mmCIF file as Biopython writes it, N, C-alpha, C and O atoms, coordinates in Angstrom:
data_model
#
loop_
_atom_site.group_PDB
_atom_site.id
_atom_site.type_symbol
_atom_site.label_atom_id
_atom_site.label_alt_id
_atom_site.label_comp_id
_atom_site.label_asym_id
_atom_site.label_entity_id
_atom_site.label_seq_id
_atom_site.pdbx_PDB_ins_code
_atom_site.Cartn_x
_atom_site.Cartn_y
_atom_site.Cartn_z
_atom_site.occupancy
_atom_site.B_iso_or_equiv
_atom_site.auth_seq_id
_atom_site.auth_asym_id
_atom_site.pdbx_PDB_model_num
ATOM 1   N N  . UNK A ? 1  ? 6.512   11.304  43.454  1.0 0.0 1  A 1 
ATOM 2   C CA . UNK A ? 1  ? 5.492   12.247  43.047  1.0 0.0 1  A 1 
ATOM 3   C C  . UNK A ? 1  ? 5.998   13.161  41.933  1.0 0.0 1  A 1 
ATOM 4   O O  . UNK A ? 1  ? 5.228   13.594  41.075  1.0 0.0 1  A 1 
ATOM 5   N N  . UNK A ? 2  ? 7.271   13.444  41.954  1.0 0.0 2  A 1 
ATOM 6   C CA . UNK A ? 2  ? 7.802   14.332  40.926  1.0 0.0 2  A 1 
ATOM 7   C C  . UNK A ? 2  ? 7.869   13.642  39.562  1.0 0.0 2  A 1 
ATOM 8   O O  . UNK A ? 2  ? 7.882   14.303  38.523  1.0 0.0 2  A 1 
ATOM 9   N N  . UNK A ? 3  ? 7.912   12.313  39.575  1.0 0.0 3  A 1 
ATOM 10  C CA . UNK A ? 3  ? 7.937   11.615  38.285  1.0 0.0 3  A 1 
ATOM 11  C C  . UNK A ? 3  ? 6.606   11.743  37.562  1.0 0.0 3  A 1 
ATOM 12  O O  . UNK A ? 3  ? 6.559   11.678  36.334  1.0 0.0 3  A 1 
ATOM 13  N N  . UNK A ? 4  ? 5.518   11.926  38.314  1.0 0.0 4  A 1 
ATOM 14  C CA . UNK A ? 4  ? 4.212   12.119  37.681  1.0 0.0 4  A 1 
ATOM 15  C C  . UNK A ? 4  ? 4.164   13.412  36.879  1.0 0.0 4  A 1 
ATOM 16  O O  . UNK A ? 4  ? 3.415   13.522  35.907  1.0 0.0 4  A 1 
ATOM 17  N N  . UNK A ? 5  ? 4.964   14.387  37.289  1.0 0.0 5  A 1 
ATOM 18  C CA . UNK A ? 5  ? 5.015   15.655  36.562  1.0 0.0 5  A 1 
ATOM 19  C C  . UNK A ? 5  ? 5.558   15.414  35.147  1.0 0.0 5  A 1 
ATOM 20  O O  . UNK A ? 5  ? 5.189   16.125  34.212  1.0 0.0 5  A 1 
ATOM 21  N N  . UNK A ? 6  ? 6.413   14.438  34.993  1.0 0.0 6  A 1 
ATOM 22  C CA . UNK A ? 6  ? 6.964   14.114  33.681  1.0 0.0 6  A 1 
ATOM 23  C C  . UNK A ? 6  ? 6.119   13.072  32.954  1.0 0.0 6  A 1 
ATOM 24  O O  . UNK A ? 6  ? 5.927   13.168  31.742  1.0 0.0 6  A 1 
ATOM 25  N N  . UNK A ? 7  ? 5.621   12.094  33.672  1.0 0.0 7  A 1 
ATOM 26  C CA . UNK A ? 7  ? 4.932   10.976  33.033  1.0 0.0 7  A 1 
ATOM 27  C C  . UNK A ? 7  ? 3.549   11.351  32.492  1.0 0.0 7  A 1 
ATOM 28  O O  . UNK A ? 7  ? 3.148   10.853  31.440  1.0 0.0 7  A 1 
ATOM 29  N N  . UNK A ? 8  ? 2.836   12.195  33.174  1.0 0.0 8  A 1 
ATOM 30  C CA . UNK A ? 8  ? 1.484   12.566  32.717  1.0 0.0 8  A 1 
ATOM 31  C C  . UNK A ? 8  ? 1.529   13.335  31.396  1.0 0.0 8  A 1 
ATOM 32  O O  . UNK A ? 8  ? 0.768   12.991  30.491  1.0 0.0 8  A 1 
ATOM 33  N N  . UNK A ? 9  ? 2.367   14.345  31.234  1.0 0.0 9  A 1 
ATOM 34  C CA . UNK A ? 9  ? 2.432   15.004  29.918  1.0 0.0 9  A 1 
ATOM 35  C C  . UNK A ? 9  ? 2.931   14.080  28.806  1.0 0.0 9  A 1 
ATOM 36  O O  . UNK A ? 9  ? 2.454   14.163  27.674  1.0 0.0 9  A 1 
ATOM 37  N N  . UNK A ? 10 ? 3.875   13.212  29.116  1.0 0.0 10 A 1 
ATOM 38  C CA . UNK A ? 10 ? 4.364   12.269  28.111  1.0 0.0 10 A 1 
ATOM 39  C C  . UNK A ? 10 ? 3.245   11.321  27.697  1.0 0.0 10 A 1 
ATOM 40  O O  . UNK A ? 10 ? 3.086   11.043  26.508  1.0 0.0 10 A 1 
ATOM 41  N N  . UNK A ? 11 ? 2.469   10.821  28.650  1.0 0.0 11 A 1 
ATOM 42  C CA . UNK A ? 11 ? 1.361   9.932   28.340  1.0 0.0 11 A 1 
ATOM 43  C C  . UNK A ? 11 ? 0.284   10.647  27.537  1.0 0.0 11 A 1 
ATOM 44  O O  . UNK A ? 11 ? -0.277  10.064  26.610  1.0 0.0 11 A 1 
ATOM 45  N N  . UNK A ? 12 ? -0.011  11.877  27.868  1.0 0.0 12 A 1 
ATOM 46  C CA . UNK A ? 12 ? -0.993  12.654  27.111  1.0 0.0 12 A 1 
ATOM 47  C C  . UNK A ? 12 ? -0.499  12.926  25.695  1.0 0.0 12 A 1 
ATOM 48  O O  . UNK A ? 12 ? -1.279  12.863  24.744  1.0 0.0 12 A 1 
ATOM 49  N N  . UNK A ? 13 ? 0.784   13.226  25.548  1.0 0.0 13 A 1 
ATOM 50  C CA . UNK A ? 13 ? 1.358   13.468  24.234  1.0 0.0 13 A 1 
ATOM 51  C C  . UNK A ? 13 ? 1.299   12.210  23.371  1.0 0.0 13 A 1 
ATOM 52  O O  . UNK A ? 13 ? 0.924   12.285  22.201  1.0 0.0 13 A 1 
ATOM 53  N N  . UNK A ? 14 ? 1.663   11.059  23.929  1.0 0.0 14 A 1 
ATOM 54  C CA . UNK A ? 14 ? 1.623   9.810   23.169  1.0 0.0 14 A 1 
ATOM 55  C C  . UNK A ? 14 ? 0.193   9.425   22.803  1.0 0.0 14 A 1 
ATOM 56  O O  . UNK A ? 14 ? -0.053  8.908   21.713  1.0 0.0 14 A 1 
ATOM 57  N N  . UNK A ? 15 ? -0.740  9.672   23.700  1.0 0.0 15 A 1 
ATOM 58  C CA . UNK A ? 15 ? -2.145  9.411   23.390  1.0 0.0 15 A 1 
ATOM 59  C C  . UNK A ? 15 ? -2.657  10.296  22.271  1.0 0.0 15 A 1 
ATOM 60  O O  . UNK A ? 15 ? -3.365  9.830   21.378  1.0 0.0 15 A 1 
ATOM 61  N N  . UNK A ? 16 ? -2.302  11.568  22.315  1.0 0.0 16 A 1 
ATOM 62  C CA . UNK A ? 16 ? -2.704  12.495  21.250  1.0 0.0 16 A 1 
ATOM 63  C C  . UNK A ? 16 ? -2.032  12.133  19.935  1.0 0.0 16 A 1 
ATOM 64  O O  . UNK A ? 16 ? -2.645  12.270  18.876  1.0 0.0 16 A 1 
ATOM 65  N N  . UNK A ? 17 ? -0.788  11.675  19.980  1.0 0.0 17 A 1 
ATOM 66  C CA . UNK A ? 17 ? -0.083  11.250  18.780  1.0 0.0 17 A 1 
ATOM 67  C C  . UNK A ? 17 ? -0.761  10.027  18.153  1.0 0.0 17 A 1 
ATOM 68  O O  . UNK A ? 17 ? -0.928  9.959   16.936  1.0 0.0 17 A 1 
ATOM 69  N N  . UNK A ? 18 ? -1.145  9.076   18.986  1.0 0.0 18 A 1 
ATOM 70  C CA . UNK A ? 18 ? -1.852  7.891   18.484  1.0 0.0 18 A 1 
ATOM 71  C C  . UNK A ? 18 ? -3.217  8.235   17.917  1.0 0.0 18 A 1 
ATOM 72  O O  . UNK A ? 18 ? -3.610  7.698   16.881  1.0 0.0 18 A 1 
ATOM 73  N N  . UNK A ? 19 ? -3.934  9.110   18.572  1.0 0.0 19 A 1 
ATOM 74  C CA . UNK A ? 19 ? -5.247  9.538   18.088  1.0 0.0 19 A 1 
ATOM 75  C C  . UNK A ? 19 ? -5.128  10.286  16.773  1.0 0.0 19 A 1 
ATOM 76  O O  . UNK A ? 19 ? -5.933  10.075  15.865  1.0 0.0 19 A 1 
ATOM 77  N N  . UNK A ? 20 ? -4.131  11.160  16.659  1.0 0.0 20 A 1 
ATOM 78  C CA . UNK A ? 20 ? -3.973  11.893  15.403  1.0 0.0 20 A 1 
ATOM 79  C C  . UNK A ? 20 ? -3.552  10.957  14.273  1.0 0.0 20 A 1 
ATOM 80  O O  . UNK A ? 20 ? -3.961  11.159  13.130  1.0 0.0 20 A 1 
ATOM 81  N N  . UNK A ? 21 ? -2.750  9.947   14.563  1.0 0.0 21 A 1 
ATOM 82  C CA . UNK A ? 21 ? -2.396  8.952   13.547  1.0 0.0 21 A 1 
ATOM 83  C C  . UNK A ? 21 ? -3.605  8.155   13.086  1.0 0.0 21 A 1 
ATOM 84  O O  . UNK A ? 21 ? -3.740  7.864   11.898  1.0 0.0 21 A 1 
ATOM 85  N N  . UNK A ? 22 ? -4.472  7.804   14.002  1.0 0.0 22 A 1 
ATOM 86  C CA . UNK A ? 22 ? -5.691  7.081   13.651  1.0 0.0 22 A 1 
ATOM 87  C C  . UNK A ? 22 ? -6.629  7.946   12.823  1.0 0.0 22 A 1 
ATOM 88  O O  . UNK A ? 22 ? -7.206  7.476   11.842  1.0 0.0 22 A 1 
ATOM 89  N N  . UNK A ? 23 ? -6.784  9.206   13.212  1.0 0.0 23 A 1 
ATOM 90  C CA . UNK A ? 23 ? -7.653  10.104  12.447  1.0 0.0 23 A 1 
ATOM 91  C C  . UNK A ? 23 ? -7.091  10.368  11.060  1.0 0.0 23 A 1 
ATOM 92  O O  . UNK A ? 23 ? -7.852  10.492  10.101  1.0 0.0 23 A 1 
ATOM 93  N N  . UNK A ? 24 ? -5.769  10.455  10.936  1.0 0.0 24 A 1 
ATOM 94  C CA . UNK A ? 24 ? -5.150  10.619  9.629   1.0 0.0 24 A 1 
ATOM 95  C C  . UNK A ? 24 ? -5.441  9.407   8.748   1.0 0.0 24 A 1 
ATOM 96  O O  . UNK A ? 24 ? -5.747  9.557   7.565   1.0 0.0 24 A 1 
ATOM 97  N N  . UNK A ? 25 ? -5.347  8.203   9.323   1.0 0.0 25 A 1 
ATOM 98  C CA . UNK A ? 25 ? -5.617  6.990   8.562   1.0 0.0 25 A 1 
ATOM 99  C C  . UNK A ? 25 ? -7.077  6.939   8.118   1.0 0.0 25 A 1 
ATOM 100 O O  . UNK A ? 25 ? -7.369  6.484   7.013   1.0 0.0 25 A 1 
ATOM 101 N N  . UNK A ? 26 ? -7.987  7.398   8.958   1.0 0.0 26 A 1 
ATOM 102 C CA . UNK A ? 26 ? -9.393  7.441   8.569   1.0 0.0 26 A 1 
ATOM 103 C C  . UNK A ? 26 ? -9.621  8.402   7.412   1.0 0.0 26 A 1 
ATOM 104 O O  . UNK A ? 26 ? -10.327 8.073   6.459   1.0 0.0 26 A 1 
ATOM 105 N N  . UNK A ? 27 ? -9.030  9.581   7.489   1.0 0.0 27 A 1 
ATOM 106 C CA . UNK A ? 27 ? -9.240  10.602  6.451   1.0 0.0 27 A 1 
ATOM 107 C C  . UNK A ? 27 ? -8.565  10.242  5.139   1.0 0.0 27 A 1 
ATOM 108 O O  . UNK A ? 27 ? -9.044  10.642  4.078   1.0 0.0 27 A 1 
ATOM 109 N N  . UNK A ? 28 ? -7.468  9.499   5.180   1.0 0.0 28 A 1 
ATOM 110 C CA . UNK A ? 28 ? -6.754  9.174   3.949   1.0 0.0 28 A 1 
ATOM 111 C C  . UNK A ? 28 ? -7.313  7.933   3.273   1.0 0.0 28 A 1 
ATOM 112 O O  . UNK A ? 28 ? -6.818  7.533   2.219   1.0 0.0 28 A 1 
ATOM 113 N N  . UNK A ? 29 ? -8.342  7.310   3.861   1.0 0.0 29 A 1 
ATOM 114 C CA . UNK A ? 29 ? -9.010  6.193   3.202   1.0 0.0 29 A 1 
ATOM 115 C C  . UNK A ? 29 ? -8.372  4.843   3.452   1.0 0.0 29 A 1 
ATOM 116 O O  . UNK A ? 29 ? -8.569  3.925   2.655   1.0 0.0 29 A 1 
ATOM 117 N N  . UNK A ? 30 ? -7.619  4.685   4.521   1.0 0.0 30 A 1 
ATOM 118 C CA . UNK A ? 30 ? -6.972  3.414   4.802   1.0 0.0 30 A 1 
ATOM 119 C C  . UNK A ? 30 ? -7.976  2.303   5.134   1.0 0.0 30 A 1 
ATOM 120 O O  . UNK A ? 30 ? -7.673  1.124   4.958   1.0 0.0 30 A 1 
ATOM 121 N N  . UNK A ? 31 ? -9.145  2.667   5.603   1.0 0.0 31 A 1 
ATOM 122 C CA . UNK A ? 31 ? -10.128 1.678   6.019   1.0 0.0 31 A 1 
ATOM 123 C C  . UNK A ? 31 ? -11.303 1.585   5.055   1.0 0.0 31 A 1 
ATOM 124 O O  . UNK A ? 31 ? -12.354 1.059   5.423   1.0 0.0 31 A 1 
ATOM 125 N N  . UNK A ? 32 ? -11.153 2.084   3.828   1.0 0.0 32 A 1 
ATOM 126 C CA . UNK A ? 32 ? -12.260 2.090   2.873   1.0 0.0 32 A 1 
ATOM 127 C C  . UNK A ? 32 ? -12.590 0.699   2.359   1.0 0.0 32 A 1 
ATOM 128 O O  . UNK A ? 32 ? -13.756 0.304   2.365   1.0 0.0 32 A 1 
ATOM 129 N N  . UNK A ? 33 ? -11.592 -0.051  1.915   1.0 0.0 33 A 1 
ATOM 130 C CA . UNK A ? 33 ? -11.819 -1.350  1.281   1.0 0.0 33 A 1 
ATOM 131 C C  . UNK A ? 33 ? -11.179 -2.447  2.117   1.0 0.0 33 A 1 
ATOM 132 O O  . UNK A ? 33 ? -10.048 -2.852  1.849   1.0 0.0 33 A 1 
ATOM 133 N N  . UNK A ? 34 ? -11.887 -2.926  3.119   1.0 0.0 34 A 1 
ATOM 134 C CA . UNK A ? 34 ? -11.324 -3.931  4.015   1.0 0.0 34 A 1 
ATOM 135 C C  . UNK A ? 34 ? -11.283 -5.313  3.384   1.0 0.0 34 A 1 
ATOM 136 O O  . UNK A ? 34 ? -10.406 -6.112  3.712   1.0 0.0 34 A 1 
ATOM 137 N N  . UNK A ? 35 ? -12.214 -5.611  2.486   1.0 0.0 35 A 1 
ATOM 138 C CA . UNK A ? 35 ? -12.256 -6.939  1.875   1.0 0.0 35 A 1 
ATOM 139 C C  . UNK A ? 35 ? -11.391 -7.025  0.622   1.0 0.0 35 A 1 
ATOM 140 O O  . UNK A ? 35 ? -11.082 -8.128  0.171   1.0 0.0 35 A 1 
ATOM 141 N N  . UNK A ? 36 ? -11.001 -5.912  0.060   1.0 0.0 36 A 1 
ATOM 142 C CA . UNK A ? 36 ? -10.244 -5.920  -1.189  1.0 0.0 36 A 1 
ATOM 143 C C  . UNK A ? 36 ? -8.913  -6.633  -1.075  1.0 0.0 36 A 1 
ATOM 144 O O  . UNK A ? 36 ? -8.577  -7.446  -1.936  1.0 0.0 36 A 1 
ATOM 145 N N  . UNK A ? 37 ? -8.154  -6.350  -0.043  1.0 0.0 37 A 1 
ATOM 146 C CA . UNK A ? 37 ? -6.846  -6.983  0.116   1.0 0.0 37 A 1 
ATOM 147 C C  . UNK A ? 37 ? -6.993  -8.479  0.400   1.0 0.0 37 A 1 
ATOM 148 O O  . UNK A ? 37 ? -6.171  -9.279  -0.047  1.0 0.0 37 A 1 
ATOM 149 N N  . UNK A ? 38 ? -8.013  -8.849  1.126   1.0 0.0 38 A 1 
ATOM 150 C CA . UNK A ? 38 ? -8.221  -10.262 1.425   1.0 0.0 38 A 1 
ATOM 151 C C  . UNK A ? 38 ? -8.603  -11.040 0.174   1.0 0.0 38 A 1 
ATOM 152 O O  . UNK A ? 38 ? -8.194  -12.190 0.013   1.0 0.0 38 A 1 
ATOM 153 N N  . UNK A ? 39 ? -9.378  -10.430 -0.708  1.0 0.0 39 A 1 
ATOM 154 C CA . UNK A ? 39 ? -9.767  -11.104 -1.941  1.0 0.0 39 A 1 
ATOM 155 C C  . UNK A ? 39 ? -8.683  -11.010 -3.004  1.0 0.0 39 A 1 
ATOM 156 O O  . UNK A ? 39 ? -8.555  -11.910 -3.835  1.0 0.0 39 A 1 
ATOM 157 N N  . UNK A ? 40 ? -7.910  -9.948  -2.993  1.0 0.0 40 A 1 
ATOM 158 C CA . UNK A ? 40 ? -6.873  -9.742  -4.000  1.0 0.0 40 A 1 
ATOM 159 C C  . UNK A ? 40 ? -5.801  -10.816 -3.931  1.0 0.0 40 A 1 
ATOM 160 O O  . UNK A ? 40 ? -5.200  -11.154 -4.951  1.0 0.0 40 A 1 
ATOM 161 N N  . UNK A ? 41 ? -5.552  -11.356 -2.748  1.0 0.0 41 A 1 
ATOM 162 C CA . UNK A ? 41 ? -4.515  -12.375 -2.610  1.0 0.0 41 A 1 
ATOM 163 C C  . UNK A ? 41 ? -4.955  -13.697 -3.235  1.0 0.0 41 A 1 
ATOM 164 O O  . UNK A ? 41 ? -4.115  -14.527 -3.583  1.0 0.0 41 A 1 
ATOM 165 N N  . UNK A ? 42 ? -6.260  -13.895 -3.380  1.0 0.0 42 A 1 
ATOM 166 C CA . UNK A ? 42 ? -6.771  -15.137 -3.940  1.0 0.0 42 A 1 
ATOM 167 C C  . UNK A ? 42 ? -6.861  -15.108 -5.467  1.0 0.0 42 A 1 
ATOM 168 O O  . UNK A ? 42 ? -6.912  -16.162 -6.101  1.0 0.0 42 A 1 
ATOM 169 N N  . UNK A ? 43 ? -6.880  -13.922 -6.059  1.0 0.0 43 A 1 
ATOM 170 C CA . UNK A ? 43 ? -7.018  -13.780 -7.499  1.0 0.0 43 A 1 
ATOM 171 C C  . UNK A ? 43 ? -5.640  -13.862 -8.141  1.0 0.0 43 A 1 
ATOM 172 O O  . UNK A ? 43 ? -4.733  -13.116 -7.774  1.0 0.0 43 A 1 
ATOM 173 N N  . UNK A ? 44 ? -5.488  -14.762 -9.090  1.0 0.0 44 A 1 
ATOM 174 C CA . UNK A ? 44 ? -4.218  -14.928 -9.769  1.0 0.0 44 A 1 
ATOM 175 C C  . UNK A ? 44 ? -4.099  -13.904 -10.891 1.0 0.0 44 A 1 
ATOM 176 O O  . UNK A ? 44 ? -4.972  -13.845 -11.758 1.0 0.0 44 A 1 
ATOM 177 N N  . UNK A ? 45 ? -3.056  -13.107 -10.897 1.0 0.0 45 A 1 
ATOM 178 C CA . UNK A ? 45 ? -2.926  -12.096 -11.957 1.0 0.0 45 A 1 
ATOM 179 C C  . UNK A ? 45 ? -2.565  -12.744 -13.291 1.0 0.0 45 A 1 
ATOM 180 O O  . UNK A ? 45 ? -2.040  -13.857 -13.332 1.0 0.0 45 A 1 
ATOM 181 N N  . UNK A ? 46 ? -2.854  -12.031 -14.382 1.0 0.0 46 A 1 
ATOM 182 C CA . UNK A ? 46 ? -2.463  -12.512 -15.699 1.0 0.0 46 A 1 
ATOM 183 C C  . UNK A ? 46 ? -0.944  -12.564 -15.779 1.0 0.0 46 A 1 
ATOM 184 O O  . UNK A ? 46 ? -0.248  -11.719 -15.216 1.0 0.0 46 A 1 
ATOM 185 N N  . UNK A ? 47 ? -0.443  -13.570 -16.490 1.0 0.0 47 A 1 
ATOM 186 C CA . UNK A ? 47 ? 1.000   -13.659 -16.670 1.0 0.0 47 A 1 
ATOM 187 C C  . UNK A ? 47 ? 1.388   -12.767 -17.838 1.0 0.0 47 A 1 
ATOM 188 O O  . UNK A ? 47 ? 1.000   -13.020 -18.979 1.0 0.0 47 A 1 
ATOM 189 N N  . UNK A ? 48 ? 2.155   -11.721 -17.550 1.0 0.0 48 A 1 
ATOM 190 C CA . UNK A ? 48 ? 2.593   -10.776 -18.574 1.0 0.0 48 A 1 
ATOM 191 C C  . UNK A ? 48 ? 4.099   -10.604 -18.458 1.0 0.0 48 A 1 
ATOM 192 O O  . UNK A ? 48 ? 4.670   -10.718 -17.374 1.0 0.0 48 A 1 
ATOM 193 N N  . UNK A ? 49 ? 4.731   -10.329 -19.590 1.0 0.0 49 A 1 
ATOM 194 C CA . UNK A ? 49 ? 6.167   -10.106 -19.555 1.0 0.0 49 A 1 
ATOM 195 C C  . UNK A ? 49 ? 6.463   -8.673  -19.115 1.0 0.0 49 A 1 
ATOM 196 O O  . UNK A ? 49 ? 5.550   -7.931  -18.751 1.0 0.0 49 A 1 
ATOM 197 N N  . UNK A ? 50 ? 7.723   -8.289  -19.148 1.0 0.0 50 A 1 
ATOM 198 C CA . UNK A ? 50 ? 8.109   -6.982  -18.627 1.0 0.0 50 A 1 
ATOM 199 C C  . UNK A ? 50 ? 7.567   -5.825  -19.462 1.0 0.0 50 A 1 
ATOM 200 O O  . UNK A ? 50 ? 7.465   -4.706  -18.960 1.0 0.0 50 A 1 
ATOM 201 N N  . UNK A ? 51 ? 7.216   -6.071  -20.732 1.0 0.0 51 A 1 
ATOM 202 C CA . UNK A ? 51 ? 6.682   -5.001  -21.580 1.0 0.0 51 A 1 
ATOM 203 C C  . UNK A ? 51 ? 5.162   -4.955  -21.577 1.0 0.0 51 A 1 
ATOM 204 O O  . UNK A ? 51 ? 4.569   -4.153  -22.299 1.0 0.0 51 A 1 
ATOM 205 N N  . UNK A ? 52 ? 4.534   -5.783  -20.794 1.0 0.0 52 A 1 
ATOM 206 C CA . UNK A ? 52 ? 3.084   -5.759  -20.665 1.0 0.0 52 A 1 
ATOM 207 C C  . UNK A ? 52 ? 2.344   -6.613  -21.667 1.0 0.0 52 A 1 
ATOM 208 O O  . UNK A ? 52 ? 1.117   -6.550  -21.740 1.0 0.0 52 A 1 
ATOM 209 N N  . UNK A ? 53 ? 3.080   -7.436  -22.469 1.0 0.0 53 A 1 
ATOM 210 C CA . UNK A ? 53 ? 2.417   -8.294  -23.448 1.0 0.0 53 A 1 
ATOM 211 C C  . UNK A ? 53 ? 2.095   -9.631  -22.809 1.0 0.0 53 A 1 
ATOM 212 O O  . UNK A ? 53 ? 2.809   -10.106 -21.927 1.0 0.0 53 A 1 
ATOM 213 N N  . UNK A ? 54 ? 1.008   -10.226 -23.271 1.0 0.0 54 A 1 
ATOM 214 C CA . UNK A ? 54 ? 0.588   -11.540 -22.794 1.0 0.0 54 A 1 
ATOM 215 C C  . UNK A ? 54 ? 1.600   -12.590 -23.229 1.0 0.0 54 A 1 
ATOM 216 O O  . UNK A ? 54 ? 1.924   -12.667 -24.414 1.0 0.0 54 A 1 
ATOM 217 N N  . UNK A ? 55 ? 2.106   -13.396 -22.311 1.0 0.0 55 A 1 
ATOM 218 C CA . UNK A ? 55 ? 3.048   -14.438 -22.683 1.0 0.0 55 A 1 
ATOM 219 C C  . UNK A ? 55 ? 2.301   -15.697 -23.102 1.0 0.0 55 A 1 
ATOM 220 O O  . UNK A ? 55 ? 1.196   -15.959 -22.628 1.0 0.0 55 A 1 
ATOM 221 N N  . UNK A ? 56 ? 2.914   -16.475 -23.998 1.0 0.0 56 A 1 
ATOM 222 C CA . UNK A ? 56 ? 2.278   -17.713 -24.513 1.0 0.0 56 A 1 
ATOM 223 C C  . UNK A ? 56 ? 2.784   -18.927 -23.809 1.0 0.0 56 A 1 
ATOM 224 O O  . UNK A ? 56 ? 2.358   -20.041 -24.116 1.0 0.0 56 A 1 
#
């Protein structure tokens, strides 16, 4: 029974930590463009050299 005195606050703290992390991700725009990353992997970027010029 005494272990519940320690486990309940720890569980509440971890739950609040997870909730605050999720709310931070929502506010910072992590979930704004869900399809962008999936489509970006399919698009082949232009081949450019290290100075930004188009290579031949």
